ChimeraX commands (.cxc) that place a marker at each C-alpha (Angstrom):
marker #1 position 9.14,-14.87,-7.46 radius 0.5
marker #1 position 12.66,-13.25,-6.67 radius 0.5
marker #1 position 12.99,-10.34,-3.94 radius 0.5
marker #1 position 14.35,-7.38,-4.71 radius 0.5
marker #1 position 14.32,-3.09,-3.82 radius 0.5
marker #1 position 13.00,-2.38,-6.73 radius 0.5
marker #1 position 9.66,-2.89,-7.94 radius 0.5
marker #1 position 9.26,-4.74,-11.17 radius 0.5
marker #1 position 8.08,-2.86,-14.41 radius 0.5
marker #1 position 4.74,-2.77,-15.91 radius 0.5
marker #1 position 6.01,-2.94,-19.24 radius 0.5
marker #1 position 6.86,-6.31,-20.11 radius 0.5
marker #1 position 3.93,-9.56,-20.22 radius 0.5
marker #1 position 2.63,-12.27,-21.88 radius 0.5
marker #1 position -1.30,-13.44,-22.08 radius 0.5
marker #1 position -2.07,-16.82,-22.87 radius 0.5
marker #1 position -5.61,-17.54,-23.96 radius 0.5
marker #1 position -5.96,-20.94,-23.61 radius 0.5
marker #1 position -4.04,-24.31,-22.35 radius 0.5
marker #1 position -1.27,-24.02,-24.70 radius 0.5
marker #1 position 1.35,-21.47,-25.98 radius 0.5
marker #1 position 1.22,-22.06,-29.67 radius 0.5
marker #1 position -0.70,-20.59,-32.66 radius 0.5
marker #1 position -3.76,-22.11,-32.75 radius 0.5
marker #1 position -4.37,-20.04,-29.37 radius 0.5
marker #1 position -5.61,-16.34,-29.53 radius 0.5
marker #1 position -2.88,-14.45,-30.43 radius 0.5
marker #1 position -1.44,-10.48,-30.47 radius 0.5
marker #1 position 0.06,-8.70,-28.71 radius 0.5
marker #1 position -1.66,-6.90,-25.93 radius 0.5
marker #1 position -1.06,-3.52,-24.65 radius 0.5
marker #1 position -3.14,-3.38,-21.49 radius 0.5
marker #1 position -4.24,-5.58,-19.11 radius 0.5
marker #1 position -6.57,-4.39,-16.53 radius 0.5
marker #1 position -9.29,-5.27,-13.87 radius 0.5
marker #1 position -6.81,-8.51,-11.97 radius 0.5
marker #1 position -8.66,-8.58,-8.65 radius 0.5
marker #1 position -10.17,-10.42,-6.74 radius 0.5
marker #1 position -13.39,-9.76,-3.49 radius 0.5
marker #1 position -14.18,-11.54,-0.68 radius 0.5
marker #1 position -17.64,-11.13,0.66 radius 0.5
marker #1 position -18.18,-10.68,4.86 radius 0.5
marker #1 position -21.46,-11.71,6.68 radius 0.5
marker #1 position -21.59,-9.91,9.94 radius 0.5
marker #1 position -22.49,-12.20,12.59 radius 0.5
marker #1 position -23.17,-11.91,16.44 radius 0.5
marker #1 position -24.23,-14.30,19.17 radius 0.5
marker #1 position -26.67,-13.46,21.70 radius 0.5
marker #1 position -24.32,-14.21,24.39 radius 0.5
marker #1 position -21.29,-12.81,22.91 radius 0.5
marker #1 position -19.67,-11.24,25.95 radius 0.5
marker #1 position -18.44,-7.92,23.60 radius 0.5
marker #1 position -21.17,-5.08,22.06 radius 0.5
marker #1 position -20.22,-5.72,18.21 radius 0.5
marker #1 position -20.53,-8.23,15.28 radius 0.5
marker #1 position -17.96,-10.44,13.74 radius 0.5
marker #1 position -16.97,-10.43,10.43 radius 0.5
marker #1 position -17.41,-14.19,8.80 radius 0.5
marker #1 position -16.16,-14.85,5.03 radius 0.5
marker #1 position -18.24,-16.21,2.76 radius 0.5
marker #1 position -18.02,-15.84,-1.06 radius 0.5
marker #1 position -15.75,-14.11,-3.17 radius 0.5
marker #1 position -15.13,-12.83,-6.21 radius 0.5
marker #1 position -13.30,-12.44,-9.03 radius 0.5
marker #1 position -13.13,-8.46,-11.04 radius 0.5
marker #1 position -13.50,-8.61,-15.33 radius 0.5
marker #1 position -10.56,-8.27,-17.08 radius 0.5
marker #1 position -9.99,-5.77,-19.63 radius 0.5
marker #1 position -7.28,-6.60,-22.58 radius 0.5
marker #1 position -6.38,-4.02,-25.32 radius 0.5
marker #1 position -4.71,-4.77,-28.25 radius 0.5
marker #1 position -3.93,-2.65,-31.42 radius 0.5
marker #1 position -6.14,-4.11,-34.44 radius 0.5
marker #1 position -4.39,-6.72,-36.07 radius 0.5
marker #1 position -6.85,-8.42,-38.48 radius 0.5
marker #1 position -6.89,-11.32,-36.12 radius 0.5
marker #1 position -11.02,-12.10,-35.40 radius 0.5
marker #1 position -10.47,-15.03,-33.12 radius 0.5
marker #1 position -11.48,-12.88,-30.17 radius 0.5
marker #1 position -14.44,-11.52,-32.08 radius 0.5
marker #1 position -15.13,-15.32,-33.43 radius 0.5
marker #1 position -14.52,-16.44,-29.13 radius 0.5
marker #1 position -17.36,-14.29,-28.63 radius 0.5
marker #1 position -19.92,-15.42,-30.90 radius 0.5
marker #1 position -19.31,-18.36,-30.47 radius 0.5
marker #1 position -19.90,-17.68,-26.54 radius 0.5
marker #1 position -23.53,-15.23,-27.14 radius 0.5
marker #1 position -24.02,-18.37,-29.63 radius 0.5
marker #1 position -24.40,-20.75,-26.61 radius 0.5
marker #1 position -21.20,-22.18,-27.08 radius 0.5
marker #1 position -19.66,-23.09,-23.78 radius 0.5
marker #1 position -15.68,-22.65,-24.11 radius 0.5
marker #1 position -14.17,-21.70,-21.03 radius 0.5
marker #1 position -10.46,-21.16,-21.05 radius 0.5
marker #1 position -7.20,-21.30,-18.75 radius 0.5
marker #1 position -6.19,-17.11,-19.64 radius 0.5
marker #1 position -2.18,-16.44,-17.86 radius 0.5
marker #1 position -1.13,-13.43,-17.86 radius 0.5
marker #1 position 2.80,-13.65,-17.38 radius 0.5
marker #1 position 5.13,-10.28,-15.96 radius 0.5
marker #1 position 8.77,-10.55,-17.66 radius 0.5
marker #1 position 11.85,-9.22,-16.03 radius 0.5
marker #1 position 12.94,-6.09,-17.48 radius 0.5
marker #1 position 15.21,-7.95,-19.84 radius 0.5
marker #1 position 12.83,-10.64,-20.93 radius 0.5
marker #1 position 14.80,-13.82,-19.40 radius 0.5
marker #1 position 12.30,-15.05,-17.37 radius 0.5
marker #1 position 8.59,-15.00,-15.63 radius 0.5
marker #1 position 8.61,-13.34,-12.56 radius 0.5
marker #1 position 4.92,-14.26,-11.63 radius 0.5
marker #1 position 1.30,-15.13,-12.98 radius 0.5
marker #1 position -1.97,-14.50,-12.59 radius 0.5
marker #1 position -4.37,-17.33,-13.68 radius 0.5
marker #1 position -8.03,-16.88,-14.67 radius 0.5
marker #1 position -9.51,-19.85,-14.22 radius 0.5
marker #1 position -13.02,-20.90,-16.62 radius 0.5
marker #1 position -12.34,-17.39,-17.85 radius 0.5
marker #1 position -14.55,-16.78,-21.03 radius 0.5
marker #1 position -15.66,-13.64,-23.16 radius 0.5
marker #1 position -18.06,-11.20,-21.96 radius 0.5
marker #1 position -17.81,-7.59,-24.06 radius 0.5
marker #1 position -16.19,-6.75,-27.00 radius 0.5
marker #1 position -15.22,-3.50,-27.71 radius 0.5
marker #1 position -14.38,-2.46,-31.38 radius 0.5
marker #1 position -12.13,0.84,-32.06 radius 0.5
marker #1 position -12.78,4.43,-32.24 radius 0.5
marker #1 position -12.53,5.69,-35.06 radius 0.5
marker #1 position -11.31,9.89,-36.08 radius 0.5
marker #1 position -10.69,11.18,-39.28 radius 0.5
marker #1 position -8.87,14.10,-37.83 radius 0.5
marker #1 position -6.16,12.33,-39.08 radius 0.5
marker #1 position -3.15,12.12,-36.61 radius 0.5
marker #1 position -1.22,9.13,-35.03 radius 0.5
marker #1 position -3.73,7.03,-33.62 radius 0.5
marker #1 position -3.32,3.40,-33.03 radius 0.5
marker #1 position -6.52,1.24,-33.74 radius 0.5
marker #1 position -7.63,-0.06,-30.65 radius 0.5
marker #1 position -10.10,-3.46,-29.46 radius 0.5
marker #1 position -11.08,-4.91,-26.43 radius 0.5
marker #1 position -11.89,-7.99,-24.60 radius 0.5
marker #1 position -13.70,-7.81,-21.25 radius 0.5
marker #1 position -13.79,-11.24,-19.54 radius 0.5
marker #1 position -15.28,-13.05,-16.80 radius 0.5
marker #1 position -13.37,-15.81,-14.45 radius 0.5
marker #1 position -14.35,-18.16,-12.00 radius 0.5
marker #1 position -11.23,-17.29,-9.91 radius 0.5
marker #1 position -8.29,-15.87,-10.13 radius 0.5
marker #1 position -4.69,-17.19,-8.75 radius 0.5
marker #1 position -1.34,-15.25,-8.40 radius 0.5
marker #1 position 1.37,-17.63,-8.92 radius 0.5
marker #1 position 5.48,-17.42,-8.71 radius 0.5
marker #1 position 8.01,-19.68,-10.05 radius 0.5
marker link #1:1,2 radius 0.2
marker link #1:2,3 radius 0.2
marker link #1:3,4 radius 0.2
marker link #1:4,5 radius 0.2
marker link #1:5,6 radius 0.2
marker link #1:6,7 radius 0.2
marker link #1:7,8 radius 0.2
marker link #1:8,9 radius 0.2
marker link #1:9,10 radius 0.2
marker link #1:10,11 radius 0.2
marker link #1:11,12 radius 0.2
marker link #1:12,13 radius 0.2
marker link #1:13,14 radius 0.2
marker link #1:14,15 radius 0.2
marker link #1:15,16 radius 0.2
marker link #1:16,17 radius 0.2
marker link #1:17,18 radius 0.2
marker link #1:18,19 radius 0.2
marker link #1:19,20 radius 0.2
marker link #1:20,21 radius 0.2
marker link #1:21,22 radius 0.2
marker link #1:22,23 radius 0.2
marker link #1:23,24 radius 0.2
marker link #1:24,25 radius 0.2
marker link #1:25,26 radius 0.2
marker link #1:26,27 radius 0.2
marker link #1:27,28 radius 0.2
marker link #1:28,29 radius 0.2
marker link #1:29,30 radius 0.2
marker link #1:30,31 radius 0.2
marker link #1:31,32 radius 0.2
marker link #1:32,33 radius 0.2
marker link #1:33,34 radius 0.2
marker link #1:34,35 radius 0.2
marker link #1:35,36 radius 0.2
marker link #1:36,37 radius 0.2
marker link #1:37,38 radius 0.2
marker link #1:38,39 radius 0.2
marker link #1:39,40 radius 0.2
marker link #1:40,41 radius 0.2
marker link #1:41,42 radius 0.2
marker link #1:42,43 radius 0.2
marker link #1:43,44 radius 0.2
marker link #1:44,45 radius 0.2
marker link #1:45,46 radius 0.2
marker link #1:46,47 radius 0.2
marker link #1:47,48 radius 0.2
marker link #1:48,49 radius 0.2
marker link #1:49,50 radius 0.2
marker link #1:50,51 radius 0.2
marker link #1:51,52 radius 0.2
marker link #1:52,53 radius 0.2
marker link #1:53,54 radius 0.2
marker link #1:54,55 radius 0.2
marker link #1:55,56 radius 0.2
marker link #1:56,57 radius 0.2
marker link #1:57,58 radius 0.2
marker link #1:58,59 radius 0.2
marker link #1:59,60 radius 0.2
marker link #1:60,61 radius 0.2
marker link #1:61,62 radius 0.2
marker link #1:62,63 radius 0.2
marker link #1:63,64 radius 0.2
marker link #1:64,65 radius 0.2
marker link #1:65,66 radius 0.2
marker link #1:66,67 radius 0.2
marker link #1:67,68 radius 0.2
marker link #1:68,69 radius 0.2
marker link #1:69,70 radius 0.2
marker link #1:70,71 radius 0.2
marker link #1:71,72 radius 0.2
marker link #1:72,73 radius 0.2
marker link #1:73,74 radius 0.2
marker link #1:74,75 radius 0.2
marker link #1:75,76 radius 0.2
marker link #1:76,77 radius 0.2
marker link #1:77,78 radius 0.2
marker link #1:78,79 radius 0.2
marker link #1:79,80 radius 0.2
marker link #1:80,81 radius 0.2
marker link #1:81,82 radius 0.2
marker link #1:82,83 radius 0.2
marker link #1:83,84 radius 0.2
marker link #1:84,85 radius 0.2
marker link #1:85,86 radius 0.2
marker link #1:86,87 radius 0.2
marker link #1:87,88 radius 0.2
marker link #1:88,89 radius 0.2
marker link #1:89,90 radius 0.2
marker link #1:90,91 radius 0.2
marker link #1:91,92 radius 0.2
marker link #1:92,93 radius 0.2
marker link #1:93,94 radius 0.2
marker link #1:94,95 radius 0.2
marker link #1:95,96 radius 0.2
marker link #1:96,97 radius 0.2
marker link #1:97,98 radius 0.2
marker link #1:98,99 radius 0.2
marker link #1:99,100 radius 0.2
marker link #1:100,101 radius 0.2
marker link #1:101,102 radius 0.2
marker link #1:102,103 radius 0.2
marker link #1:103,104 radius 0.2
marker link #1:104,105 radius 0.2
marker link #1:105,106 radius 0.2
marker link #1:106,107 radius 0.2
marker link #1:107,108 radius 0.2
marker link #1:108,109 radius 0.2
marker link #1:109,110 radius 0.2
marker link #1:110,111 radius 0.2
marker link #1:111,112 radius 0.2
marker link #1:112,113 radius 0.2
marker link #1:113,114 radius 0.2
marker link #1:114,115 radius 0.2
marker link #1:115,116 radius 0.2
marker link #1:116,117 radius 0.2
marker link #1:117,118 radius 0.2
marker link #1:118,119 radius 0.2
marker link #1:119,120 radius 0.2
marker link #1:120,121 radius 0.2
marker link #1:121,122 radius 0.2
marker link #1:122,123 radius 0.2
marker link #1:123,124 radius 0.2
marker link #1:124,125 radius 0.2
marker link #1:125,126 radius 0.2
marker link #1:126,127 radius 0.2
marker link #1:127,128 radius 0.2
marker link #1:128,129 radius 0.2
marker link #1:129,130 radius 0.2
marker link #1:130,131 radius 0.2
marker link #1:131,132 radius 0.2
marker link #1:132,133 radius 0.2
marker link #1:133,134 radius 0.2
marker link #1:134,135 radius 0.2
marker link #1:135,136 radius 0.2
marker link #1:136,137 radius 0.2
marker link #1:137,138 radius 0.2
marker link #1:138,139 radius 0.2
marker link #1:139,140 radius 0.2
marker link #1:140,141 radius 0.2
marker link #1:141,142 radius 0.2
marker link #1:142,143 radius 0.2
marker link #1:143,144 radius 0.2
marker link #1:144,145 radius 0.2
marker link #1:145,146 radius 0.2
marker link #1:146,147 radius 0.2
marker link #1:147,148 radius 0.2
marker link #1:148,149 radius 0.2
marker link #1:149,150 radius 0.2
marker link #1:150,151 radius 0.2
marker link #1:151,152 radius 0.2
view
């Protein structure tokens, strides 16, 4: 990632749910991506012969936060199909890549790569009959075994 004085905008990103950028993969522009995070758990340890009267913090396992993807409902059922296949016992983990673009959309600034991601929850739209200009939204919650941050 090239260093610059101003931070990048959060509005230009691409989401890839699979190993290739092609028409067979789940498509549709996502309006929101949230939950990109990782937490390292620590254990406390102190030897009986330590001179200092405090515990050490020893890193052990880490966990990746659940990631939520939101998009306008476009009639593409592949998000729900992936969830249905998972809930019916099909094991289909995927590599999910979120690529942040520069403001001119001329290149990728950085990527977050979720390894062995699987659908955990699908949330359908909230429908309200009072009218207005609301967009019908769906969301997919993913679990992943790990997350990596990459800069080109």
